[in-house]
N, C-alpha and C positions, 0 to 999 in steps of 0.2 A: 516266581521271584526274579529269575534272570531277565524276563521280559520287562518287568517294571524298572529294573536297574538300567537296562538298555535304553528304554524310552527316556528315563531321567538324564542319562549321559548325553544322549543325542540332543535333547532340548537344551541342556545347559551349554553344550558346545555351540549350538546355534545362537543362543543368546550372547555368548561371549564373542563369537565372530561378528554378530550384528553390532555389538557395542564397539568393537575395534574398527569396523568399517565406518561407523558413524563418527568416531573420533578422528580418523585420519582422512576421510574423504570430504570433509566440509571445505568449501571454498572460502578462503580467507580474503575478504575484501577490505580495502582501506577506505574509510569514510573521511572525506574531506569536507569540513564545514567552513564555508566562507560566508561569514555573517556581514562582512564589511561592504558587500555589494549594495549599491543604491538601487531602489526599485525603479523599474522602467515605467515612465509616464507616457502613455500613448497620446492623450489629448490634454492640452493645457488649458483650453478654453471651454467654458461651460455655457451652453445656450439655453436660455429659458424661453422656450417656444410655446407661446400661448396662441392657440387658434381662436380668434374672436370671430364668431359668425354672427352676422346681422340677420335676425329672423324677421320675416314679414309679419305685420300684424294680422291676426286671424279674425278679429272683429267679433269674437264671441263674448 
């Protein structure tokens, strides 16, 4: 019986220590949302490039 009590106490203290560490060790980051930014346009012109190849008649 004392061994079961010892194991229970050790596990419960480890769980409590783990929860305390989790609570106080998290990095608190500030999220800045800037939605007002305009999108960056890299190319303003669109080229419709059609390669027209003139094929020779095959005579078949």
